[in-house]
N, C-alpha and C positions, 0 to 999 in steps of 0.2 A: 432487528436491523431494517430500516426502510432503504430501499436502494434508489440513488439517484442516478449513478452513473458507472460502468465497468469495462473494463478490457480485460482480453485473456490475457494469462502471463507468458512472457515471451518465450518460455522454456519448452513451449509445446506440450505440458503436462495434462490438459485439460484444466486448470485452474486458473480461476479469476481472480482479480481485484477489484474492490467493490467501494465504492464511497458512498456515504448516505449518513441518516439520523440514526446516532448509536441505539444501540438496545436497551441502554440504560436512561434514567433519569426521563422517562417518557420522551426519548427522544430530542432533548434538549441542547446535546452535543451532537458535533459529526465525528465520524470515524471512517477508517480503514478497514477493511476485512478482507481474508484472503481465505477462498473455500475453494474447493476442489469437488470434481464429479464422481460420485457413488457407482456403484455395477450398473445400476439402472440409468444413469446417464442424467440423475435429479444434483442438483448443487447440494452438496453437504456442507453441515457446519464449519466454518472454520474461525480460526482465531481473528478476532476486532482489536483495534487499540486506538484508541479518541485520537483524532488531528492534532489536539494538542499536546502529544507526547511523541509525533513523528520527528521532530526536529532532535531533540535530546536522543530517542531512539538510535537515528544515523550516526550521530556523533558518539554515541557509546559503542555502537557495532565498528564503528571505524578506529576508535582510540584503542579498543582491545582486539584489532587487528582480525575481528569477523568478517569485515569486507575486505578483500585484497583491495592494496593502493591502486590497481588498474581501476577497478571498480568503482573507488571514492573519487579518482581524478574524472570517471566517464561521469560519474551523478554531479560531479561541479561544473562539468562543461553543460550538460544537459540543462541543469538549473539556470546557469548563463544565458543559453541559448532560448529559453524560456522567458527568462526576464527582458532580453533585447529584442523577440519578438510580440511584447506587449505594450511596447512603449509608443 
């Protein structure tokens, strides 16, 4: 994955969320990656999800109750706030 931007995961685990060019199809798609630090402090390999699947993944997790109701409400509020601030 070619990293474009990242941020620390808010649970203070030392993990990061990374956005960038995917590791498949010669980087023709963009993706989100979850990565953690290994015992030497280096970024370890994490799971990667194409951005085109993020919306479905969030709906799926919410529908199957893998995301608690308050997390779904918080996500909805965050997205509305982001949309409002970009107009």
